The first five atom37 places (N, CA, C, CB, O) and aatype in JSON, in Angstrom:
{
  "aatype": [12, 8, 15, 0, 11, 6, 18, 9, 6, 6, 8, 18, 8, 6, 14, 9, 15, 9, 11, 3, 9, 4, 1, 3, 10, 7, 10, 15, 6, 15, 18, 19, 15, 8, 16, 13, 11, 3, 12, 10, 7, 18, 15, 14, 12, 5, 18, 0, 10, 1, 4, 11, 9, 7, 6, 0, 5, 16, 10, 10, 9, 15, 16, 3, 18, 15, 9, 16, 6, 9, 0, 1, 12, 19, 7, 13, 3, 0, 5, 15, 8, 13, 2, 5, 1, 13, 9, 11, 3, 19, 7, 9, 15, 14, 15, 11, 13, 1, 11, 2, 4, 1, 2, 1],
  "atom_mask": [
    [1, 1, 1, 1, 1],
    [1, 1, 1, 1, 1],
    [1, 1, 1, 1, 1],
    [1, 1, 1, 1, 1],
    [1, 1, 1, 1, 1],
    [1, 1, 1, 1, 1],
    [1, 1, 1, 1, 1],
    [1, 1, 1, 1, 1],
    [1, 1, 1, 1, 1],
    [1, 1, 1, 1, 1],
    [1, 1, 1, 1, 1],
    [1, 1, 1, 1, 1],
    [1, 1, 1, 1, 1],
    [1, 1, 1, 1, 1],
    [1, 1, 1, 1, 1],
    [1, 1, 1, 1, 1],
    [1, 1, 1, 1, 1],
    [1, 1, 1, 1, 1],
    [1, 1, 1, 1, 1],
    [1, 1, 1, 1, 1],
    [1, 1, 1, 1, 1],
    [1, 1, 1, 1, 1],
    [1, 1, 1, 1, 1],
    [1, 1, 1, 1, 1],
    [1, 1, 1, 1, 1],
    [1, 1, 1, 0, 1],
    [1, 1, 1, 1, 1],
    [1, 1, 1, 1, 1],
    [1, 1, 1, 1, 1],
    [1, 1, 1, 1, 1],
    [1, 1, 1, 1, 1],
    [1, 1, 1, 1, 1],
    [1, 1, 1, 1, 1],
    [1, 1, 1, 1, 1],
    [1, 1, 1, 1, 1],
    [1, 1, 1, 1, 1],
    [1, 1, 1, 1, 1],
    [1, 1, 1, 1, 1],
    [1, 1, 1, 1, 1],
    [1, 1, 1, 1, 1],
    [1, 1, 1, 0, 1],
    [1, 1, 1, 1, 1],
    [1, 1, 1, 1, 1],
    [1, 1, 1, 1, 1],
    [1, 1, 1, 1, 1],
    [1, 1, 1, 1, 1],
    [1, 1, 1, 1, 1],
    [1, 1, 1, 1, 1],
    [1, 1, 1, 1, 1],
    [1, 1, 1, 1, 1],
    [1, 1, 1, 1, 1],
    [1, 1, 1, 1, 1],
    [1, 1, 1, 1, 1],
    [1, 1, 1, 0, 1],
    [1, 1, 1, 1, 1],
    [1, 1, 1, 1, 1],
    [1, 1, 1, 1, 1],
    [1, 1, 1, 1, 1],
    [1, 1, 1, 1, 1],
    [1, 1, 1, 1, 1],
    [1, 1, 1, 1, 1],
    [1, 1, 1, 1, 1],
    [1, 1, 1, 1, 1],
    [1, 1, 1, 1, 1],
    [1, 1, 1, 1, 1],
    [1, 1, 1, 1, 1],
    [1, 1, 1, 1, 1],
    [1, 1, 1, 1, 1],
    [1, 1, 1, 1, 1],
    [1, 1, 1, 1, 1],
    [1, 1, 1, 1, 1],
    [1, 1, 1, 1, 1],
    [1, 1, 1, 1, 1],
    [1, 1, 1, 1, 1],
    [1, 1, 1, 0, 1],
    [1, 1, 1, 1, 1],
    [1, 1, 1, 1, 1],
    [1, 1, 1, 1, 1],
    [1, 1, 1, 1, 1],
    [1, 1, 1, 1, 1],
    [1, 1, 1, 1, 1],
    [1, 1, 1, 1, 1],
    [1, 1, 1, 1, 1],
    [1, 1, 1, 1, 1],
    [1, 1, 1, 1, 1],
    [1, 1, 1, 1, 1],
    [1, 1, 1, 1, 1],
    [1, 1, 1, 1, 1],
    [1, 1, 1, 1, 1],
    [1, 1, 1, 1, 1],
    [1, 1, 1, 0, 1],
    [1, 1, 1, 1, 1],
    [1, 1, 1, 1, 1],
    [1, 1, 1, 1, 1],
    [1, 1, 1, 1, 1],
    [1, 1, 1, 1, 1],
    [1, 1, 1, 1, 1],
    [1, 1, 1, 1, 1],
    [1, 1, 1, 1, 1],
    [1, 1, 1, 1, 1],
    [1, 1, 1, 1, 1],
    [1, 1, 1, 1, 1],
    [1, 1, 1, 1, 1],
    [1, 1, 1, 1, 1]
  ],
  "atom_positions": [
    [[35.32, -83.77, 46.09], [34.25, -84.11, 46.67], [33.04, -84.94, 45.24], [33.74, -82.55, 47.49], [32.45, -86.01, 45.08]],
    [[33.14, -84.27, 44.87], [32.41, -85.14, 43.79], [31.46, -86.22, 43.82], [33.19, -85.65, 43.18], [30.26, -86.2, 43.58]],
    [[32.57, -87.59, 44.29], [32.36, -88.72, 44.91], [31.75, -88.51, 45.62], [33.11, -89.34, 45.3], [30.55, -88.71, 45.43]],
    [[32.15, -88.05, 46.73], [31.28, -88.17, 47.64], [29.44, -87.93, 47.98], [31.92, -87.56, 48.21], [28.51, -88.44, 48.61]],
    [[29.77, -86.78, 47.05], [28.6, -86.4, 46.82], [27.43, -87.15, 46.24], [28.79, -85.54, 46.25], [26.29, -87.24, 46.69]],
    [[28.1, -87.82, 44.81], [27.69, -89.12, 44.06], [27.77, -90.02, 45.48], [28.88, -89.69, 42.58], [26.62, -89.95, 45.91]],
    [[28.5, -90.77, 46.35], [28.28, -91.41, 46.87], [26.59, -91.72, 48.12], [29.43, -91.26, 47.08], [25.92, -92.74, 48.29]],
    [[26.48, -90.57, 48.63], [25.08, -90.28, 49.4], [23.91, -89.58, 48.2], [25.42, -88.98, 50.86], [22.8, -89.31, 48.66]],
    [[24.1, -89.34, 47.0], [23.17, -89.48, 46.39], [22.85, -91.02, 45.98], [23.32, -88.63, 45.46], [21.69, -91.27, 45.67]],
    [[23.68, -91.92, 45.96], [22.62, -93.27, 45.58], [23.2, -94.16, 47.17], [23.16, -94.42, 43.5], [23.36, -95.38, 47.11]],
    [[23.42, -93.49, 48.34], [23.43, -93.98, 49.36], [22.52, -94.19, 50.69], [24.19, -93.61, 49.48], [22.29, -94.96, 51.62]],
    [[21.97, -92.25, 49.79], [20.34, -91.74, 51.6], [19.85, -93.06, 51.6], [18.29, -90.23, 51.22], [20.45, -93.44, 50.59]],
    [[19.43, -93.71, 51.83], [18.32, -94.65, 52.01], [18.77, -95.26, 53.03], [17.93, -95.57, 50.92], [18.23, -95.4, 54.13]],
    [[20.16, -95.76, 52.55], [21.34, -96.74, 53.77], [21.31, -96.25, 55.15], [23.16, -96.58, 53.39], [20.08, -96.26, 55.25]],
    [[21.73, -95.81, 56.36], [22.13, -95.51, 57.47], [23.74, -95.4, 56.69], [21.69, -96.63, 58.78], [24.49, -96.16, 56.07]],
    [[23.74, -94.48, 56.99], [25.75, -94.5, 56.04], [25.87, -92.81, 57.54], [25.9, -93.59, 52.69], [25.0, -92.19, 58.16]],
    [[27.42, -92.71, 57.51], [27.49, -91.84, 57.61], [29.12, -91.73, 57.47], [26.73, -91.51, 58.55], [29.78, -92.73, 57.2]],
    [[29.76, -90.38, 57.69], [30.18, -89.51, 57.52], [31.86, -90.57, 57.66], [29.54, -88.24, 58.45], [32.55, -90.65, 56.65]],
    [[32.29, -91.27, 58.95], [32.84, -92.93, 59.23], [33.19, -93.55, 57.33], [31.02, -94.21, 60.27], [34.18, -93.8, 56.65]],
    [[31.16, -93.53, 57.11], [31.37, -94.59, 55.94], [31.68, -93.79, 54.66], [29.98, -95.57, 55.68], [32.82, -93.86, 54.19]],
    [[30.69, -93.01, 54.04], [31.26, -92.79, 52.59], [32.98, -92.17, 52.89], [30.09, -91.44, 51.63], [33.67, -92.61, 51.97]],
    [[33.92, -91.25, 53.96], [35.16, -92.2, 53.54], [35.97, -93.02, 53.33], [35.5, -92.25, 53.57], [36.93, -93.01, 52.55]],
    [[35.3, -94.44, 54.63], [35.95, -95.27, 54.81], [36.21, -96.07, 52.79], [35.13, -96.09, 56.18], [37.18, -96.71, 52.4]],
    [[35.33, -95.79, 52.2], [34.43, -96.09, 50.9], [35.33, -95.24, 49.01], [32.46, -95.06, 51.47], [35.64, -95.29, 47.82]],
    [[35.24, -94.61, 50.29], [36.22, -93.53, 48.84], [37.96, -93.36, 49.2], [35.48, -91.33, 48.82], [38.58, -92.76, 48.33]],
    [[38.82, -93.87, 50.45], [39.94, -93.26, 51.1], [39.68, -91.74, 51.22], [0.0, 0.0, 0.0], [40.49, -90.89, 50.84]],
    [[38.7, -91.54, 51.66], [39.92, -90.81, 52.12], [38.9, -90.02, 53.27], [40.89, -89.74, 50.76], [37.7, -90.31, 53.32]],
    [[39.71, -88.65, 54.46], [40.06, -88.2, 55.84], [38.39, -88.15, 55.92], [41.17, -86.61, 56.12], [37.66, -88.14, 54.93]],
    [[38.0, -88.14, 57.14], [36.76, -87.13, 57.62], [37.37, -85.93, 57.58], [36.08, -87.35, 59.14], [36.89, -85.24, 56.69]],
    [[38.45, -85.26, 58.32], [37.77, -84.16, 58.34], [37.92, -83.21, 57.03], [38.16, -83.54, 59.53], [37.38, -82.12, 56.87]],
    [[39.07, -84.09, 55.84], [39.19, -83.67, 54.94], [37.67, -82.98, 54.18], [39.91, -84.64, 54.42], [37.12, -81.91, 53.94]],
    [[37.51, -84.36, 54.04], [35.52, -85.12, 53.42], [34.79, -84.02, 54.27], [34.76, -87.39, 54.21], [34.27, -83.43, 53.32]],
    [[34.45, -83.45, 55.16], [33.26, -82.49, 55.63], [34.18, -80.68, 56.19], [32.27, -83.56, 57.35], [33.54, -79.79, 56.75]],
    [[35.4, -80.59, 55.9], [35.47, -79.31, 55.13], [35.1, -78.59, 54.07], [36.18, -79.18, 54.96], [34.31, -77.66, 53.84]],
    [[36.51, -79.8, 52.99], [35.74, -79.43, 51.2], [33.96, -79.67, 51.02], [36.56, -80.89, 49.78], [33.1, -79.35, 50.2]],
    [[33.99, -80.04, 51.65], [32.3, -80.69, 50.97], [31.4, -79.45, 51.67], [31.58, -82.77, 51.77], [30.72, -78.73, 50.93]],
    [[31.44, -79.24, 53.07], [30.73, -78.26, 53.76], [30.76, -76.8, 52.4], [31.68, -77.95, 55.52], [29.81, -76.35, 51.76]],
    [[32.46, -76.31, 52.35], [32.89, -75.75, 51.13], [32.11, -75.44, 50.25], [33.63, -76.36, 50.58], [31.62, -74.32, 50.1]],
    [[31.86, -76.63, 49.42], [31.4, -76.89, 47.92], [30.86, -76.42, 47.93], [31.03, -77.78, 47.28], [30.63, -75.39, 47.29]],
    [[29.88, -77.44, 49.35], [28.21, -77.16, 49.03], [27.5, -76.4, 49.95], [27.34, -78.44, 48.98], [26.28, -76.25, 49.91]],
    [[28.2, -75.96, 50.71], [27.12, -75.32, 51.82], [27.02, -76.01, 52.47], [0.0, 0.0, 0.0], [26.11, -75.43, 53.06]],
    [[27.25, -77.71, 53.51], [25.86, -78.29, 53.71], [27.36, -78.97, 54.22], [24.36, -78.84, 52.48], [28.49, -78.73, 53.79]],
    [[26.75, -80.32, 55.81], [28.1, -80.84, 55.89], [27.12, -82.68, 54.87], [28.99, -80.91, 58.21], [26.06, -83.24, 54.61]],
    [[28.39, -82.7, 54.76], [26.94, -84.77, 54.38], [26.12, -85.15, 54.64], [26.95, -86.14, 54.68], [25.2, -85.7, 54.04]],
    [[26.4, -84.81, 56.03], [25.26, -85.08, 56.71], [23.44, -85.24, 56.66], [25.53, -84.4, 57.31], [22.48, -86.0, 56.71]],
    [[24.19, -83.01, 56.43], [23.22, -82.46, 56.02], [22.54, -82.52, 54.03], [23.7, -81.15, 56.6], [21.47, -82.63, 53.45]],
    [[24.25, -82.34, 53.65], [24.07, -83.74, 53.43], [22.38, -84.36, 52.24], [23.98, -84.3, 55.27], [21.39, -84.04, 51.58]],
    [[23.22, -85.38, 52.75], [21.86, -87.26, 52.8], [20.58, -86.49, 53.22], [22.26, -89.06, 54.6], [19.57, -86.24, 52.57]],
    [[20.84, -86.23, 54.23], [18.98, -85.0, 54.73], [18.3, -85.24, 53.68], [18.96, -82.84, 54.85], [17.52, -86.15, 53.4]],
    [[18.91, -83.71, 52.71], [18.54, -83.22, 52.56], [17.85, -83.67, 50.89], [19.21, -82.4, 53.08], [16.99, -83.04, 50.27]],
    [[18.58, -85.0, 50.44], [18.29, -86.25, 49.67], [17.25, -86.89, 49.97], [19.19, -87.15, 49.72], [16.48, -87.2, 49.06]],
    [[16.97, -87.23, 51.29], [15.87, -87.9, 51.59], [14.68, -87.26, 51.64], [16.02, -88.45, 52.62], [13.67, -87.8, 51.2]],
    [[14.66, -85.82, 52.26], [13.37, -84.92, 52.12], [13.71, -84.89, 50.2], [13.47, -82.95, 53.27], [12.75, -85.57, 49.82]],
    [[14.28, -84.61, 49.25], [13.68, -85.01, 48.02], [13.32, -85.58, 47.43], [0.0, 0.0, 0.0], [12.64, -85.15, 46.49]],
    [[13.55, -86.83, 47.6], [13.14, -87.74, 46.96], [11.52, -87.81, 47.97], [14.33, -89.07, 46.89], [10.39, -87.59, 47.54]],
    [[11.96, -88.21, 49.52], [10.41, -87.86, 49.73], [8.74, -87.41, 49.11], [10.62, -87.13, 50.25], [7.6, -87.85, 49.06]],
    [[9.74, -85.98, 48.62], [8.9, -84.63, 48.39], [8.14, -85.76, 47.18], [9.93, -82.76, 47.76], [6.96, -86.11, 47.24]],
    [[9.15, -86.23, 46.07], [8.68, -86.88, 44.74], [7.68, -87.77, 44.69], [9.62, -87.54, 44.15], [6.56, -87.94, 44.21]],
    [[8.71, -88.4, 45.54], [7.86, -89.83, 46.13], [5.85, -89.2, 46.45], [8.95, -90.45, 48.27], [4.98, -90.05, 46.25]],
    [[5.46, -87.96, 46.84], [4.64, -88.3, 47.48], [3.61, -87.75, 46.8], [4.8, -88.08, 48.69], [2.49, -88.23, 46.74]],
    [[4.21, -86.02, 45.9], [3.69, -86.09, 45.04], [3.05, -87.25, 43.95], [4.28, -85.49, 44.8], [1.89, -87.56, 43.65]],
    [[4.47, -87.75, 43.51], [4.12, -89.03, 41.95], [3.23, -89.92, 42.05], [5.29, -90.09, 41.49], [2.67, -90.38, 41.06]],
    [[2.9, -90.42, 43.7], [2.71, -91.84, 43.8], [1.73, -91.91, 44.61], [3.79, -92.64, 44.24], [0.89, -91.01, 44.55]],
    [[1.56, -93.01, 45.59], [0.47, -93.09, 46.25], [0.93, -93.76, 47.09], [-0.61, -93.48, 45.71], [0.09, -94.62, 47.36]],
    [[1.89, -93.9, 47.75], [2.42, -94.82, 48.4], [2.17, -94.62, 50.04], [3.82, -94.84, 47.94], [1.93, -93.41, 50.1]],
    [[2.13, -94.85, 50.65], [1.04, -94.19, 52.31], [2.81, -93.81, 52.73], [-0.34, -95.99, 53.94], [3.92, -94.17, 52.36]],
    [[2.08, -92.68, 53.92], [3.75, -92.04, 54.14], [4.75, -92.69, 55.25], [3.65, -90.36, 54.69], [5.82, -92.13, 55.46]],
    [[4.35, -94.05, 56.07], [4.98, -94.48, 56.31], [6.29, -95.27, 55.18], [4.24, -94.9, 57.03], [7.5, -95.41, 55.36]],
    [[5.66, -95.53, 54.36], [6.33, -96.67, 53.7], [7.22, -95.83, 53.23], [5.59, -97.62, 52.65], [8.32, -95.97, 53.75]],
    [[7.1, -94.6, 52.07], [7.96, -93.31, 52.2], [8.57, -93.14, 53.04], [7.5, -92.3, 52.18], [9.69, -93.36, 52.58]],
    [[8.78, -92.73, 54.63], [10.08, -92.9, 55.15], [10.94, -94.05, 54.65], [9.94, -93.03, 56.5], [12.02, -94.09, 54.04]],
    [[9.52, -95.56, 55.42], [11.05, -96.05, 54.97], [12.01, -96.43, 53.45], [11.06, -97.24, 55.6], [13.12, -96.96, 53.38]],
    [[11.24, -95.99, 52.47], [11.7, -95.78, 51.14], [13.36, -95.06, 51.35], [10.49, -94.71, 50.29], [14.43, -95.51, 50.93]],
    [[13.08, -93.76, 52.16], [14.53, -92.87, 52.15], [15.07, -92.79, 53.07], [14.58, -91.62, 51.87], [15.5, -91.86, 53.76]],
    [[15.08, -94.23, 53.15], [16.23, -94.62, 54.97], [15.49, -94.11, 56.39], [0.0, 0.0, 0.0], [16.39, -93.8, 57.16]],
    [[13.95, -93.89, 57.13], [13.93, -93.62, 57.86], [13.84, -94.4, 59.05], [13.45, -93.02, 57.61], [14.06, -95.54, 58.65]],
    [[13.69, -94.43, 59.96], [12.86, -96.53, 60.73], [12.21, -95.45, 61.12], [13.71, -98.2, 62.28], [11.02, -95.75, 61.1]],
    [[12.32, -94.52, 61.4], [10.21, -93.77, 62.15], [9.29, -92.87, 61.42], [10.22, -92.54, 63.68], [9.43, -92.18, 60.41]],
    [[8.73, -93.0, 61.9], [7.77, -92.03, 60.43], [7.53, -90.89, 61.27], [5.9, -92.78, 59.65], [7.46, -89.8, 60.7]],
    [[7.34, -90.93, 62.86], [7.5, -90.03, 63.93], [8.4, -88.93, 63.18], [8.2, -90.75, 65.31], [8.17, -87.82, 62.71]],
    [[9.4, -89.68, 63.27], [10.78, -88.87, 62.87], [10.95, -88.9, 61.58], [12.08, -89.37, 63.44], [11.94, -89.62, 61.48]],
    [[10.69, -88.64, 60.69], [10.51, -88.63, 59.44], [9.55, -87.4, 59.85], [10.03, -90.03, 58.63], [10.04, -86.4, 60.37]],
    [[8.43, -87.48, 59.64], [7.79, -86.0, 60.47], [8.1, -85.08, 59.97], [8.14, -85.62, 61.82], [7.79, -84.51, 58.93]],
    [[9.11, -84.81, 61.17], [9.43, -84.21, 62.33], [10.97, -83.53, 61.04], [9.69, -85.53, 64.1], [10.61, -82.4, 60.7]],
    [[11.65, -83.69, 60.7], [12.51, -83.94, 59.47], [11.66, -82.8, 58.51], [12.5, -85.78, 58.83], [11.91, -81.62, 58.27]],
    [[10.82, -83.48, 58.19], [9.89, -83.49, 56.88], [9.22, -81.7, 57.39], [8.36, -85.26, 56.84], [9.11, -80.7, 56.68]],
    [[8.93, -81.86, 58.68], [8.6, -80.04, 59.1], [9.55, -79.1, 59.05], [8.18, -79.73, 60.55], [9.41, -78.14, 58.29]],
    [[10.64, -79.23, 59.84], [12.08, -78.19, 60.67], [11.5, -78.23, 58.41], [14.56, -79.22, 62.05], [10.66, -77.46, 57.94]],
    [[12.22, -79.23, 57.61], [12.63, -78.84, 56.27], [11.86, -77.94, 55.91], [12.65, -79.8, 55.31], [11.88, -76.71, 55.96]],
    [[10.78, -79.12, 55.32], [10.0, -78.35, 54.26], [8.74, -76.54, 54.78], [8.88, -79.9, 53.65], [8.29, -75.53, 54.22]],
    [[8.77, -77.36, 56.44], [7.24, -76.24, 56.93], [6.2, -76.0, 57.01], [0.0, 0.0, 0.0], [5.63, -74.93, 57.26]],
    [[5.56, -77.78, 56.66], [4.25, -78.3, 56.7], [4.37, -80.08, 57.03], [3.5, -77.9, 55.14], [5.49, -80.56, 57.23]],
    [[3.47, -80.71, 57.05], [3.38, -82.11, 57.45], [3.38, -82.99, 55.99], [1.93, -82.34, 58.4], [2.25, -83.2, 55.56]],
    [[4.01, -83.29, 55.54], [4.66, -85.03, 54.45], [2.5, -84.46, 53.9], [5.27, -87.9, 56.1], [2.0, -83.9, 52.92]],
    [[1.87, -85.12, 55.41], [0.25, -85.27, 54.56], [0.23, -83.4, 54.09], [-1.62, -85.93, 56.11], [0.13, -82.77, 53.03]],
    [[0.31, -83.23, 54.84], [-0.12, -81.65, 53.63], [0.15, -81.44, 52.55], [0.32, -80.41, 53.83], [-0.7, -81.1, 51.74]],
    [[1.4, -81.57, 52.25], [2.46, -81.61, 51.44], [2.57, -81.7, 50.81], [3.03, -81.93, 51.37], [3.18, -80.98, 50.01]],
    [[1.67, -83.44, 50.59], [0.89, -84.02, 49.36], [-0.26, -83.13, 49.22], [0.38, -85.57, 49.52], [-0.44, -82.3, 48.33]],
    [[-0.65, -83.28, 49.74], [-2.47, -82.5, 49.24], [-2.43, -81.33, 48.31], [-3.46, -81.69, 50.72], [-2.78, -81.15, 47.15]],
    [[-1.64, -80.31, 49.61], [-1.17, -79.04, 47.98], [-0.94, -79.2, 46.98], [-0.15, -78.28, 47.81], [-0.94, -78.11, 46.4]],
    [[-0.59, -80.35, 46.05], [0.76, -80.6, 45.26], [-0.05, -80.72, 44.63], [1.92, -81.54, 45.36], [-0.16, -80.14, 43.55]],
    [[-1.56, -82.18, 45.54], [-2.11, -82.22, 44.29], [-3.71, -81.44, 43.97], [-2.12, -83.73, 44.03], [-4.65, -81.63, 43.19]],
    [[-3.25, -80.15, 45.44], [-5.09, -79.74, 44.7], [-4.59, -78.5, 44.02], [-6.79, -79.23, 46.11], [-5.02, -77.37, 44.26]],
    [[-3.37, -78.9, 42.88], [-3.47, -77.27, 41.65], [-3.1, -77.45, 40.96], [-2.93, -75.93, 41.66], [-3.03, -76.62, 40.05]]
  ]
}
């Protein structure tokens, strides 16, 4: 499963699916899905989303890129979807997150 984790970490900013991961690694979908979740506690696609949000947090803190640019950089097609996902995972909007981190 380390190869699946590495694959996601290298490709999370691209549109990927469990089929893509399994095809490129030569593994079955059911094997990857179950084993990955058993190992990490997340499905492969949940892990990919966590990678996107984690990278977005880093970019929000360390760069002056706009939120729209960051959303695109981490693989979201629409800023609105990025904002919704960020709020769901982090608890605040990307702009509030940036403001809070910079005011420390």
